[in-house]
N, C-alpha and C positions, 0 to 999 in steps of 0.2 A: 504494500500500500504506500503510495507516494504521499509525502507530507505536503500540505498546502503552505505557501509562503504566508507570513503574518500579514494581516490587514493593517493598512495605515488609516487612521482616523483623520482625514483631510480637514473636515470641518473643525474638529477639536484643535488641530494644529493652527488653523486660521484664527480661531477664537483666542487661543493662547497668546497670539501676537498682539492682540488688541489691548488697549489701555483706556479706560474711561476716566475723565476728570469730573464726571457728574456724581453727585451724591447718591443717585438712584442706580448708577452703574450702566445706564443706557448709552447706546452709541447713536449719534445723529446719522441718519441715512438718507442720502439724496436719491430719489427714484428718478431715473432718466430714460429716455427713449433709446433703445439700442441702435435704431436706425440713424438718428441725427444727433443724439446726445442732448436733446432738449430736456431741461429739468421739468419733471412732472409734479414733484412735491417733495416735502421733507417729512420724514417719519422717524421712528426710533426703533432700534433693534437691540436684542440681548442674545445671549448664547442660545437660548431655547428657540427664539424666532429665526436666528441665522441657520441653525440646524434644520428647522422645519422648511425654510425657504429653499435651501440647497437640496434637501432630500425630495421635495415635491416639485422643484423646478418652477416655482411661482412666487409671487410676492407674498411673504408672510412677515408681519411686523409685530412690534410690541406696542400696544395701546396703553397709555397711562391710565385710561378709564376701564377698558375692557379686558386687558391682558393680551393673550395671544390673538392676533387679528389676521385672519386669512383673507386678504383682499379679494373681493368678488364672491365670497360665500353667500352673501345676501343679495348683492346687486347683480351678480353675473358678470361684472366687469373685472375679471381677474387679470393679473399681470404675469406674463411669462418671464422668468428669470433667466437671462442669458449669461451674465457675468457679475461677479462681485469684485469691486475694487476697494482697496484699503488706502487711505491717504498716507502721506509721508511720515506722520508721527503716530499712526496707529490708533487714532481716537475718533475716526469718522469713516463711514462707508459710502459707496455709491453702488446701487443696484441698477444694472441695465437689463 
């Protein structure tokens, strides 16, 4: 029986590189169009929402009122996640 190579937790590695200077530990996240880079909004993310977004391939954020917020679950206007960018000092994100 051939042994499987160990799995790498890419999302965990990404989150480990982030540093929040906010008291609530959230990361400001700019949501932009993957086609033209147009900013569509500012939301907040945390480790749980980042993992959910990457695993589902869609916009999942942290709402300070509602908790985990899967964009489009009620409205049907969900957002496809193409890329996650971390800014130069690791305290903000951009979701394309």
